DOKEZA-174123 format. One record per residue (C-alpha): residue number from 1; residue in one letter; y, z, x; chain. Coordinates in Angstrom, 3 decimals. Layout:
! DOKEZA-174123
SITE | NUM | A | Y | Z | X | A
...
! end
This chain:
! DOKEZA-174123
SITE | 1 | M | 212.628 | 81.095 | 146.220 | A
SITE | 2 | S | 210.055 | 79.456 | 148.634 | A
SITE | 3 | L | 209.136 | 75.892 | 148.351 | A
SITE | 4 | K | 205.669 | 76.814 | 147.708 | A
SITE | 5 | R | 206.303 | 79.144 | 144.917 | A
SITE | 6 | T | 208.609 | 76.644 | 143.072 | A
SITE | 7 | A | 205.891 | 73.872 | 143.877 | A
SITE | 8 | V | 203.289 | 76.386 | 142.070 | A
SITE | 9 | Q | 205.695 | 77.007 | 138.974 | A
SITE | 10 | M | 206.121 | 73.577 | 138.762 | A
SITE | 11 | A | 202.336 | 72.673 | 138.385 | A
SITE | 12 | R | 201.775 | 75.143 | 136.280 | A
SITE | 13 | R | 204.362 | 74.341 | 133.836 | A
SITE | 14 | V | 203.239 | 70.427 | 133.860 | A
SITE | 15 | S | 199.807 | 71.328 | 133.199 | A
SITE | 16 | K | 200.649 | 73.699 | 130.273 | A
SITE | 17 | G | 203.110 | 71.166 | 128.754 | A
SITE | 18 | A | 200.508 | 68.612 | 129.158 | A
SITE | 19 | A | 197.736 | 70.793 | 127.316 | A
SITE | 20 | A | 200.126 | 71.429 | 124.741 | A
SITE | 21 | V | 200.682 | 68.179 | 123.961 | A
SITE | 22 | M | 197.102 | 67.097 | 123.831 | A
SITE | 23 | L | 196.223 | 69.962 | 121.550 | A
SITE | 24 | H | 199.036 | 69.275 | 119.201 | A
SITE | 25 | Y | 198.807 | 66.040 | 118.617 | A
SITE | 26 | S | 195.305 | 65.776 | 118.351 | A
SITE | 27 | G | 194.975 | 68.435 | 115.377 | A
SITE | 28 | A | 193.196 | 71.145 | 117.541 | A
SITE | 29 | R | 196.468 | 73.359 | 117.369 | A
SITE | 30 | A | 196.633 | 73.322 | 113.631 | A
SITE | 31 | A | 192.680 | 73.685 | 113.621 | A
SITE | 32 | I | 192.598 | 76.646 | 116.160 | A
SITE | 33 | A | 195.664 | 78.604 | 114.046 | A
SITE | 34 | A | 193.502 | 77.928 | 110.987 | A
SITE | 35 | A | 190.286 | 79.437 | 112.277 | A
SITE | 36 | A | 191.968 | 82.587 | 113.561 | A
SITE | 37 | R | 193.933 | 83.036 | 109.864 | A
SITE | 38 | K | 190.402 | 83.057 | 108.937 | A
SITE | 39 | A | 188.965 | 85.397 | 111.053 | A
SITE | 40 | A | 191.831 | 87.788 | 110.810 | A
SITE | 41 | G | 191.001 | 87.960 | 107.091 | A
SITE | 42 | G | 194.347 | 87.131 | 105.599 | A
SITE | 43 | R | 197.760 | 85.680 | 106.606 | A
SITE | 44 | R | 199.345 | 86.417 | 110.359 | A
SITE | 45 | V | 202.739 | 87.926 | 111.087 | A
SITE | 46 | L | 204.361 | 86.676 | 113.995 | A
SITE | 47 | I | 206.516 | 88.781 | 115.682 | A
SITE | 48 | L | 208.835 | 87.213 | 118.158 | A
SITE | 49 | S | 211.233 | 89.070 | 120.764 | A
SITE | 50 | Y | 214.075 | 88.050 | 122.320 | A
SITE | 51 | H | 216.854 | 89.488 | 124.643 | A
SITE | 52 | R | 220.158 | 87.572 | 125.631 | A
SITE | 53 | V | 221.434 | 84.543 | 123.643 | A
SITE | 54 | V | 223.983 | 82.740 | 125.457 | A
SITE | 55 | E | 225.975 | 79.306 | 125.189 | A
SITE | 56 | K | 224.522 | 78.019 | 128.199 | A
SITE | 57 | I | 222.654 | 79.044 | 131.426 | A
SITE | 58 | D | 225.398 | 79.667 | 134.069 | A
SITE | 59 | S | 225.751 | 81.621 | 137.088 | A
SITE | 60 | D | 226.250 | 84.845 | 135.115 | A
SITE | 61 | D | 222.307 | 84.458 | 134.447 | A
SITE | 62 | A | 221.614 | 84.450 | 138.370 | A
SITE | 63 | R | 223.020 | 88.166 | 138.140 | A
SITE | 64 | T | 220.255 | 89.253 | 135.519 | A
SITE | 65 | V | 216.797 | 88.625 | 134.771 | A
SITE | 66 | P | 216.086 | 84.958 | 133.979 | A
SITE | 67 | T | 213.356 | 85.437 | 131.541 | A
SITE | 68 | M | 215.623 | 87.362 | 129.365 | A
SITE | 69 | S | 217.966 | 84.600 | 128.432 | A
SITE | 70 | I | 217.571 | 81.889 | 125.707 | A
SITE | 71 | T | 220.642 | 79.300 | 125.203 | A
SITE | 72 | R | 221.925 | 79.227 | 121.504 | A
SITE | 73 | E | 220.724 | 75.659 | 120.779 | A
SITE | 74 | T | 217.219 | 76.798 | 121.931 | A
SITE | 75 | F | 217.180 | 79.463 | 120.006 | A
SITE | 76 | R | 218.150 | 77.342 | 117.051 | A
SITE | 77 | R | 215.909 | 74.942 | 117.558 | A
SITE | 78 | H | 212.955 | 77.943 | 117.458 | A
SITE | 79 | L | 214.295 | 78.926 | 114.293 | A
SITE | 80 | V | 214.106 | 75.485 | 112.795 | A
SITE | 81 | Q | 210.759 | 74.630 | 113.980 | A
SITE | 82 | L | 209.427 | 78.179 | 112.931 | A
SITE | 83 | A | 210.346 | 77.637 | 109.312 | A
SITE | 84 | E | 207.888 | 74.701 | 109.115 | A
SITE | 85 | T | 204.911 | 76.644 | 109.450 | A
SITE | 86 | H | 205.965 | 80.173 | 108.798 | A
SITE | 87 | D | 208.134 | 82.169 | 106.332 | A
SITE | 88 | I | 210.543 | 84.273 | 108.298 | A
SITE | 89 | V | 211.045 | 87.513 | 106.845 | A
SITE | 90 | S | 212.359 | 90.975 | 107.400 | A
SITE | 91 | L | 210.419 | 93.613 | 109.263 | A
SITE | 92 | D | 209.936 | 95.500 | 106.015 | A
SITE | 93 | D | 208.724 | 92.608 | 104.228 | A
SITE | 94 | A | 206.411 | 91.849 | 107.034 | A
SITE | 95 | L | 204.918 | 95.467 | 107.000 | A
SITE | 96 | S | 204.462 | 95.276 | 103.215 | A
SITE | 97 | A | 202.355 | 92.155 | 103.786 | A
SITE | 98 | L | 200.122 | 93.899 | 106.757 | A
SITE | 99 | S | 199.819 | 96.605 | 104.456 | A
SITE | 100 | G | 198.541 | 94.714 | 101.763 | A
SITE | 101 | K | 201.366 | 95.339 | 99.660 | A
SITE | 102 | S | 202.011 | 91.635 | 99.322 | A
SITE | 103 | S | 200.169 | 88.616 | 99.667 | A
SITE | 104 | P | 202.367 | 85.685 | 101.281 | A
SITE | 105 | A | 201.061 | 82.005 | 100.878 | A
SITE | 106 | R | 202.091 | 81.444 | 104.523 | A
SITE | 107 | D | 201.863 | 82.771 | 107.947 | A
SITE | 108 | L | 204.882 | 85.189 | 108.348 | A
SITE | 109 | A | 207.449 | 85.633 | 110.943 | A
SITE | 110 | V | 209.921 | 88.116 | 112.262 | A
SITE | 111 | I | 212.817 | 87.861 | 114.541 | A
SITE | 112 | T | 213.551 | 90.810 | 116.943 | A
SITE | 113 | F | 216.056 | 91.588 | 119.692 | A
SITE | 114 | D | 215.596 | 93.832 | 122.463 | A
SITE | 115 | D | 218.692 | 95.828 | 124.167 | A
SITE | 116 | G | 221.749 | 95.025 | 121.838 | A
SITE | 117 | Y | 223.417 | 92.409 | 124.088 | A
SITE | 118 | R | 226.717 | 91.029 | 122.739 | A
SITE | 119 | G | 225.294 | 87.524 | 122.811 | A
SITE | 120 | V | 223.054 | 88.500 | 119.723 | A
SITE | 121 | Y | 226.517 | 88.488 | 117.695 | A
SITE | 122 | N | 228.357 | 85.823 | 119.214 | A
SITE | 123 | H | 225.716 | 83.288 | 119.590 | A
SITE | 124 | A | 222.194 | 84.199 | 117.568 | A
SITE | 125 | Y | 224.414 | 85.948 | 114.706 | A
SITE | 126 | P | 225.883 | 82.702 | 113.647 | A
SITE | 127 | V | 222.910 | 80.407 | 113.645 | A
SITE | 128 | M | 220.934 | 83.210 | 111.525 | A
SITE | 129 | K | 223.330 | 83.515 | 109.031 | A
SITE | 130 | E | 223.629 | 79.768 | 108.625 | A
SITE | 131 | L | 219.933 | 79.275 | 108.416 | A
SITE | 132 | G | 219.406 | 82.468 | 105.862 | A
SITE | 133 | V | 217.379 | 84.003 | 108.460 | A
SITE | 134 | P | 216.769 | 88.015 | 108.726 | A
SITE | 135 | G | 215.951 | 89.988 | 111.947 | A
SITE | 136 | I | 216.429 | 93.406 | 113.808 | A
SITE | 137 | V | 218.303 | 94.442 | 117.060 | A
SITE | 138 | Y | 216.688 | 97.242 | 119.087 | A
SITE | 139 | V | 219.702 | 99.193 | 120.510 | A
SITE | 140 | P | 219.642 | 101.738 | 123.274 | A
SITE | 141 | S | 222.145 | 104.266 | 121.803 | A
SITE | 142 | A | 224.288 | 105.570 | 125.040 | A
SITE | 143 | Y | 225.204 | 101.637 | 125.418 | A
SITE | 144 | V | 226.716 | 100.784 | 122.226 | A
SITE | 145 | G | 230.594 | 99.678 | 122.947 | A
SITE | 146 | T | 230.508 | 100.094 | 126.411 | A
SITE | 147 | Q | 231.414 | 98.651 | 129.808 | A
SITE | 148 | D | 228.139 | 99.668 | 131.605 | A
SITE | 149 | R | 225.275 | 97.266 | 132.030 | A
SITE | 150 | L | 221.976 | 98.284 | 131.386 | A
SITE | 151 | L | 219.639 | 99.535 | 134.264 | A
SITE | 152 | H | 217.232 | 96.731 | 134.694 | A
SITE | 153 | D | 220.386 | 94.316 | 134.916 | A
SITE | 154 | R | 222.068 | 96.713 | 137.560 | A
SITE | 155 | L | 218.838 | 96.411 | 139.841 | A
SITE | 156 | W | 218.195 | 92.815 | 139.518 | A
SITE | 157 | D | 221.854 | 92.203 | 140.473 | A
SITE | 158 | A | 221.715 | 94.382 | 143.460 | A
SITE | 159 | L | 218.223 | 92.991 | 144.550 | A
SITE | 160 | A | 219.274 | 89.534 | 144.065 | A
SITE | 161 | R | 221.964 | 90.075 | 146.578 | A
SITE | 162 | M | 219.828 | 91.837 | 149.028 | A
SITE | 163 | Q | 217.593 | 88.606 | 148.875 | A
SITE | 164 | E | 220.472 | 86.433 | 149.444 | A
SITE | 165 | R | 221.742 | 88.124 | 152.370 | A
SITE | 166 | N | 218.430 | 88.668 | 153.768 | A
SITE | 167 | L | 218.873 | 92.142 | 153.565 | A
SITE | 168 | S | 215.856 | 94.936 | 153.785 | A
SITE | 169 | G | 216.724 | 98.500 | 152.341 | A
SITE | 170 | T | 216.756 | 99.897 | 155.910 | A
SITE | 171 | A | 219.405 | 97.255 | 156.653 | A
SITE | 172 | V | 221.450 | 97.908 | 153.238 | A
SITE | 173 | G | 221.248 | 101.948 | 154.402 | A
SITE | 174 | V | 219.185 | 102.999 | 151.206 | A
SITE | 175 | P | 219.153 | 106.819 | 151.562 | A
SITE | 176 | S | 215.649 | 107.956 | 153.150 | A
SITE | 177 | A | 214.438 | 109.464 | 149.914 | A
SITE | 178 | L | 214.819 | 106.256 | 147.924 | A
SITE | 179 | Q | 213.538 | 103.887 | 151.002 | A
SITE | 180 | P | 209.869 | 104.452 | 150.358 | A
SITE | 181 | F | 210.276 | 103.220 | 146.652 | A
SITE | 182 | L | 211.989 | 100.086 | 147.523 | A
SITE | 183 | T | 209.735 | 99.391 | 150.571 | A
SITE | 184 | R | 206.732 | 99.510 | 148.408 | A
SITE | 185 | A | 208.033 | 97.270 | 145.502 | A
SITE | 186 | V | 208.916 | 94.718 | 147.917 | A
SITE | 187 | E | 205.396 | 94.785 | 149.921 | A
SITE | 188 | G | 203.890 | 91.459 | 150.139 | A
SITE | 189 | A | 207.314 | 89.645 | 149.294 | A
SITE | 190 | P | 206.677 | 88.911 | 145.605 | A
SITE | 191 | P | 209.048 | 87.198 | 143.464 | A
SITE | 192 | L | 212.162 | 89.285 | 142.564 | A
SITE | 193 | G | 210.673 | 89.702 | 138.974 | A
SITE | 194 | K | 207.593 | 90.985 | 140.728 | A
SITE | 195 | V | 209.976 | 93.570 | 142.338 | A
SITE | 196 | L | 211.301 | 95.030 | 139.537 | A
SITE | 197 | E | 208.265 | 95.109 | 137.468 | A
SITE | 198 | R | 206.636 | 97.277 | 140.164 | A
SITE | 199 | L | 209.933 | 99.670 | 140.264 | A
SITE | 200 | I | 210.092 | 99.808 | 136.316 | A
SITE | 201 | S | 206.247 | 100.703 | 136.209 | A
SITE | 202 | D | 206.421 | 103.276 | 138.880 | A
SITE | 203 | H | 209.667 | 105.096 | 138.669 | A
SITE | 204 | S | 211.216 | 106.875 | 135.915 | A
SITE | 205 | T | 214.875 | 106.360 | 134.861 | A
SITE | 206 | E | 216.354 | 109.019 | 136.912 | A
SITE | 207 | V | 215.092 | 107.658 | 140.062 | A
SITE | 208 | L | 215.725 | 103.760 | 139.137 | A
SITE | 209 | D | 219.490 | 104.953 | 138.241 | A
SITE | 210 | G | 219.553 | 106.596 | 141.759 | A
SITE | 211 | L | 218.558 | 103.553 | 143.736 | A
SITE | 212 | S | 220.799 | 101.260 | 141.817 | A
SITE | 213 | S | 223.632 | 103.586 | 142.536 | A
SITE | 214 | A | 222.912 | 103.719 | 146.086 | A
SITE | 215 | L | 222.400 | 99.766 | 146.376 | A
SITE | 216 | E | 225.438 | 99.347 | 144.585 | A
SITE | 217 | E | 227.591 | 101.342 | 146.752 | A
SITE | 218 | R | 226.221 | 100.029 | 150.193 | A
SITE | 219 | L | 226.452 | 96.435 | 148.782 | A
SITE | 220 | G | 229.985 | 96.620 | 147.565 | A
SITE | 221 | L | 229.381 | 96.368 | 143.937 | A
SITE | 222 | R | 231.252 | 98.832 | 142.439 | A
SITE | 223 | G | 233.965 | 97.601 | 140.251 | A
SITE | 224 | I | 233.136 | 94.363 | 140.148 | A
SITE | 225 | A | 233.950 | 93.014 | 136.605 | A
SITE | 226 | V | 230.718 | 92.523 | 134.357 | A
SITE | 227 | P | 230.326 | 89.441 | 132.352 | A
SITE | 228 | E | 230.693 | 89.821 | 128.843 | A
SITE | 229 | G | 227.297 | 88.771 | 127.990 | A
SITE | 230 | H | 225.661 | 91.593 | 129.930 | A
SITE | 231 | L | 227.379 | 94.259 | 127.646 | A
SITE | 232 | N | 226.159 | 95.631 | 124.368 | A
SITE | 233 | M | 227.607 | 95.158 | 121.350 | A
SITE | 234 | S | 230.076 | 97.432 | 119.155 | A
SITE | 235 | W | 229.812 | 99.620 | 116.502 | A
SITE | 236 | E | 231.973 | 97.233 | 114.822 | A
SITE | 237 | Q | 229.566 | 94.387 | 115.290 | A
SITE | 238 | L | 226.478 | 96.452 | 114.864 | A
SITE | 239 | R | 227.783 | 97.579 | 111.470 | A
SITE | 240 | E | 228.574 | 93.839 | 110.359 | A
SITE | 241 | L | 224.815 | 92.633 | 111.452 | A
SITE | 242 | N | 223.315 | 95.602 | 109.654 | A
SITE | 243 | A | 225.273 | 94.594 | 106.358 | A
SITE | 244 | N | 224.208 | 90.876 | 106.531 | A
SITE | 245 | G | 220.558 | 90.883 | 107.161 | A
SITE | 246 | I | 220.101 | 91.850 | 110.849 | A
SITE | 247 | S | 218.904 | 95.553 | 110.891 | A
SITE | 248 | I | 219.478 | 98.012 | 113.940 | A
SITE | 249 | G | 216.165 | 99.678 | 115.236 | A
SITE | 250 | A | 216.429 | 102.259 | 117.982 | A
SITE | 251 | H | 215.459 | 101.423 | 121.561 | A
SITE | 252 | T | 215.926 | 104.923 | 123.141 | A
SITE | 253 | V | 218.909 | 106.717 | 124.373 | A
SITE | 254 | G | 219.163 | 105.179 | 127.739 | A
SITE | 255 | H | 216.430 | 102.324 | 127.678 | A
SITE | 256 | T | 214.129 | 104.512 | 128.948 | A
SITE | 257 | V | 210.523 | 103.905 | 129.674 | A
SITE | 258 | L | 209.206 | 106.836 | 127.409 | A
SITE | 259 | T | 205.676 | 107.147 | 129.086 | A
SITE | 260 | H | 207.339 | 108.576 | 132.129 | A
SITE | 261 | L | 208.615 | 111.371 | 130.516 | A
SITE | 262 | P | 206.755 | 114.407 | 129.236 | A
SITE | 263 | L | 205.997 | 114.487 | 125.669 | A
SITE | 264 | E | 208.876 | 116.996 | 124.560 | A
SITE | 265 | K | 211.651 | 115.518 | 126.281 | A
SITE | 266 | A | 210.595 | 111.861 | 125.188 | A
SITE | 267 | A | 210.631 | 113.407 | 121.631 | A
SITE | 268 | R | 214.102 | 114.808 | 122.211 | A
SITE | 269 | D | 215.155 | 111.521 | 123.287 | A
SITE | 270 | L | 213.921 | 109.763 | 120.043 | A
SITE | 271 | Q | 215.347 | 112.323 | 118.102 | A
SITE | 272 | Q | 218.926 | 111.854 | 119.624 | A
SITE | 273 | C | 218.877 | 107.911 | 119.712 | A
SITE | 274 | K | 218.004 | 108.140 | 115.873 | A
SITE | 275 | A | 220.751 | 110.811 | 115.169 | A
SITE | 276 | T | 223.618 | 108.838 | 117.527 | A
SITE | 277 | L | 222.794 | 105.524 | 115.704 | A
SITE | 278 | E | 222.577 | 106.591 | 112.160 | A
SITE | 279 | A | 225.785 | 108.415 | 112.604 | A
SITE | 280 | G | 227.682 | 105.168 | 113.925 | A
SITE | 281 | L | 226.085 | 102.671 | 111.716 | A
SITE | 282 | R | 226.412 | 104.860 | 108.491 | A
SITE | 283 | A | 222.956 | 103.731 | 107.766 | A
SITE | 284 | K | 219.313 | 104.655 | 108.193 | A
SITE | 285 | V | 217.450 | 103.477 | 111.274 | A
SITE | 286 | N | 213.561 | 103.134 | 110.419 | A
SITE | 287 | H | 212.108 | 100.986 | 113.431 | A
SITE | 288 | F | 211.563 | 101.631 | 117.103 | A
SITE | 289 | A | 210.914 | 99.233 | 120.136 | A
SITE | 290 | Y | 209.124 | 100.993 | 123.148 | A
SITE | 291 | C | 210.889 | 99.898 | 126.445 | A
SITE | 292 | N | 208.822 | 98.047 | 128.687 | A
SITE | 293 | G | 206.355 | 97.878 | 125.736 | A
SITE | 294 | W | 204.871 | 100.992 | 126.933 | A
SITE | 295 | Y | 203.627 | 103.791 | 124.299 | A
SITE | 296 | S | 201.143 | 106.463 | 123.736 | A
SITE | 297 | P | 199.435 | 108.481 | 120.959 | A
SITE | 298 | G | 201.912 | 110.993 | 121.524 | A
SITE | 299 | I | 205.076 | 109.186 | 121.210 | A
SITE | 300 | A | 203.660 | 107.374 | 117.961 | A
SITE | 301 | Q | 203.085 | 110.593 | 116.531 | A
SITE | 302 | A | 206.658 | 112.011 | 117.450 | A
SITE | 303 | L | 207.953 | 108.751 | 115.845 | A
SITE | 304 | Q | 206.481 | 109.084 | 112.812 | A
SITE | 305 | S | 207.346 | 113.078 | 112.549 | A
SITE | 306 | L | 210.909 | 111.667 | 112.853 | A
SITE | 307 | G | 210.545 | 109.379 | 110.029 | A
SITE | 308 | F | 210.405 | 105.976 | 111.518 | A
SITE | 309 | H | 208.359 | 103.372 | 109.618 | A
SITE | 310 | S | 207.286 | 101.491 | 112.610 | A
SITE | 311 | A | 207.084 | 100.592 | 116.228 | A
SITE | 312 | V | 207.077 | 97.291 | 118.477 | A
SITE | 313 | T | 205.108 | 96.912 | 121.924 | A
SITE | 314 | T | 205.052 | 93.570 | 123.703 | A
SITE | 315 | E | 201.479 | 92.735 | 123.867 | A
SITE | 316 | D | 201.271 | 89.238 | 123.203 | A
SITE | 317 | L | 199.054 | 88.978 | 120.281 | A
SITE | 318 | P | 199.378 | 88.135 | 116.210 | A
SITE | 319 | N | 199.430 | 90.848 | 113.758 | A
SITE | 320 | T | 196.862 | 90.865 | 111.437 | A
SITE | 321 | P | 196.264 | 92.953 | 108.263 | A
SITE | 322 | G | 195.393 | 96.635 | 109.184 | A
SITE | 323 | V | 197.297 | 96.411 | 112.420 | A
SITE | 324 | D | 198.863 | 100.048 | 113.295 | A
SITE | 325 | P | 202.550 | 99.721 | 112.311 | A
SITE | 326 | F | 203.246 | 101.729 | 115.255 | A
SITE | 327 | A | 201.545 | 99.374 | 117.908 | A
SITE | 328 | L | 202.965 | 95.824 | 116.425 | A
SITE | 329 | K | 202.566 | 93.178 | 118.649 | A
SITE | 330 | R | 205.490 | 90.736 | 119.819 | A
SITE | 331 | K | 205.756 | 87.419 | 121.873 | A
SITE | 332 | V | 208.307 | 87.569 | 124.152 | A
SITE | 333 | L | 210.471 | 84.058 | 124.492 | A
SITE | 334 | W | 213.134 | 83.136 | 126.668 | A
SITE | 335 | E | 214.634 | 79.503 | 127.658 | A
SITE | 336 | N | 211.590 | 77.932 | 129.674 | A
SITE | 337 | S | 209.088 | 79.565 | 126.952 | A
SITE | 338 | S | 209.640 | 75.771 | 125.275 | A
SITE | 339 | V | 210.367 | 73.199 | 128.473 | A
SITE | 340 | G | 207.229 | 70.955 | 128.741 | A
SITE | 341 | A | 205.770 | 68.863 | 131.214 | A
SITE | 342 | L | 208.857 | 66.376 | 131.474 | A
SITE | 343 | G | 211.474 | 69.492 | 131.699 | A
SITE | 344 | G | 212.891 | 69.111 | 128.300 | A
SITE | 345 | Y | 212.143 | 71.068 | 124.866 | A
SITE | 346 | S | 208.842 | 70.349 | 123.711 | A
SITE | 347 | E | 207.963 | 70.881 | 120.202 | A
SITE | 348 | A | 204.330 | 70.654 | 120.861 | A
SITE | 349 | L | 204.358 | 73.721 | 123.446 | A
SITE | 350 | T | 206.394 | 75.673 | 121.165 | A
SITE | 351 | A | 204.329 | 74.986 | 118.113 | A
SITE | 352 | C | 200.983 | 76.327 | 120.469 | A
SITE | 353 | Q | 203.313 | 79.200 | 121.551 | A
SITE | 354 | F | 204.145 | 80.221 | 117.702 | A
SITE | 355 | D | 200.318 | 79.824 | 116.796 | A
SITE | 356 | D | 198.855 | 81.708 | 119.857 | A
SITE | 357 | V | 196.803 | 78.844 | 120.704 | A
SITE | 358 | F | 196.590 | 79.637 | 124.527 | A
SITE | 359 | G | 195.669 | 83.309 | 123.608 | A
SITE | 360 | A | 192.929 | 82.012 | 121.100 | A
SITE | 361 | L | 191.583 | 79.872 | 123.855 | A
SITE | 362 | S | 191.505 | 82.560 | 126.392 | A
SITE | 363 | L | 193.899 | 80.485 | 128.646 | A
SITE | 364 | Q | 196.357 | 83.550 | 128.868 | A
SITE | 365 | T | 195.750 | 87.390 | 128.673 | A
SITE | 366 | P | 198.121 | 89.720 | 127.035 | A
SITE | 367 | V | 199.502 | 92.679 | 128.936 | A
SITE | 368 | L | 198.574 | 95.836 | 127.218 | A
SITE | 369 | G | 201.291 | 98.504 | 126.655 | A
SITE | 370 | A | 198.707 | 101.559 | 125.556 | A
SITE | 371 | R | 198.878 | 104.893 | 128.127 | A
SITE | 372 | P | 197.874 | 107.987 | 128.027 | A
SITE | 373 | T | 200.395 | 110.791 | 126.176 | A
SITE | 374 | N | 202.376 | 112.542 | 129.017 | A
SITE | 375 | L | 201.845 | 116.201 | 128.173 | A
SITE | 376 | G | 204.132 | 117.877 | 130.884 | A
SITE | 377 | P | 203.343 | 121.173 | 132.035 | A
SITE | 378 | D | 205.573 | 122.705 | 129.081 | A
SITE | 379 | T | 204.046 | 120.896 | 126.219 | A
SITE | 380 | A | 200.477 | 121.538 | 127.647 | A
SITE | 381 | K | 201.082 | 125.202 | 127.382 | A
SITE | 382 | S | 201.681 | 124.668 | 123.670 | A
SITE | 383 | A | 199.079 | 122.283 | 122.833 | A
SITE | 384 | G | 198.815 | 121.442 | 119.366 | A
SITE | 385 | K | 202.540 | 122.454 | 118.128 | A
SITE | 386 | S | 204.495 | 119.555 | 116.913 | A
SITE | 387 | P | 206.945 | 118.539 | 119.987 | A
SITE | 388 | L | 209.601 | 118.174 | 117.386 | A
SITE | 389 | R | 209.213 | 121.793 | 115.747 | A
SITE | 390 | A | 208.939 | 123.101 | 119.058 | A
SITE | 391 | H | 212.760 | 122.281 | 119.327 | A
SITE | 392 | G | 213.759 | 123.270 | 116.104 | A
! end
């Protein structure tokens, strides 16, 4: 990372942290939150999204997306602080409130995890059990109990090593058919996170798997031991969570951005993921998380046809009564989400995050995930038919 980029990030952190302190301790944060509740016509539901929970941030985290890691201690502080202003409930209870079937006395919060990392079992689960906090983990079914890393972790590791060695795709020897994808992604020398974001936004899982395999082969990464924290939970661990207040949701078969697929293929993926998880868990799976937060009307309809009750996005907005249960909003948090102006944990900043104060003041804009339905050539020919019934 360049010194200039580091300086800019530090300046932003300091200014945001200082603003949070002013808003929190002046009483403005509470007033803004109260006004937002009144405008919404009822209590709000905050759905928080986490990924990897770790004992501490160490060298392993340099090999995966840093904005997906949070330490056990910071996660615990989040839960304790959250309970001061919100009732932390299950997703089913939150849906009941959003549909008007119940009237909670306070704002509600739901704890969710994406990707099924083992750190949820090793580090988050003990904390949640101790505090009596429910939650839900969204799992890509093909990775359960395997030694395989998720595609975004593989890509990040390979791209980071290229950057460390000051290598281009050409220097690494990426096949000519894949070279243009990598060239476009690194154009303008953006941060590594932006490179990964461009690749995921522009290309299917199949293309990215090919690119990742080519990079791993040429960088000598094949056969390298994968840190345990980068792996998925086992069926036994998932069943234990499911029996103790942390339910299991679906997250596609192979962590696929479904809007890249024709609708019929996306529907088959959903069907297979649900069936595999339910067989392994020996329990129903009723909730879903969109990979990359992207969704479409057709995919939402397919989810409903399969009997799902809800689906979550990564749109950073509060949920209010009447929200579409298949486009629920979530706030994604990680270790630095609570780092204040002085570099330590900031209760003021965390409180502003929980109450969506920066969004209410239009100081940050959510990235929306709605996309057009990808009909594909086969589905377009049979318009009007259910994508599920078309395949029996």
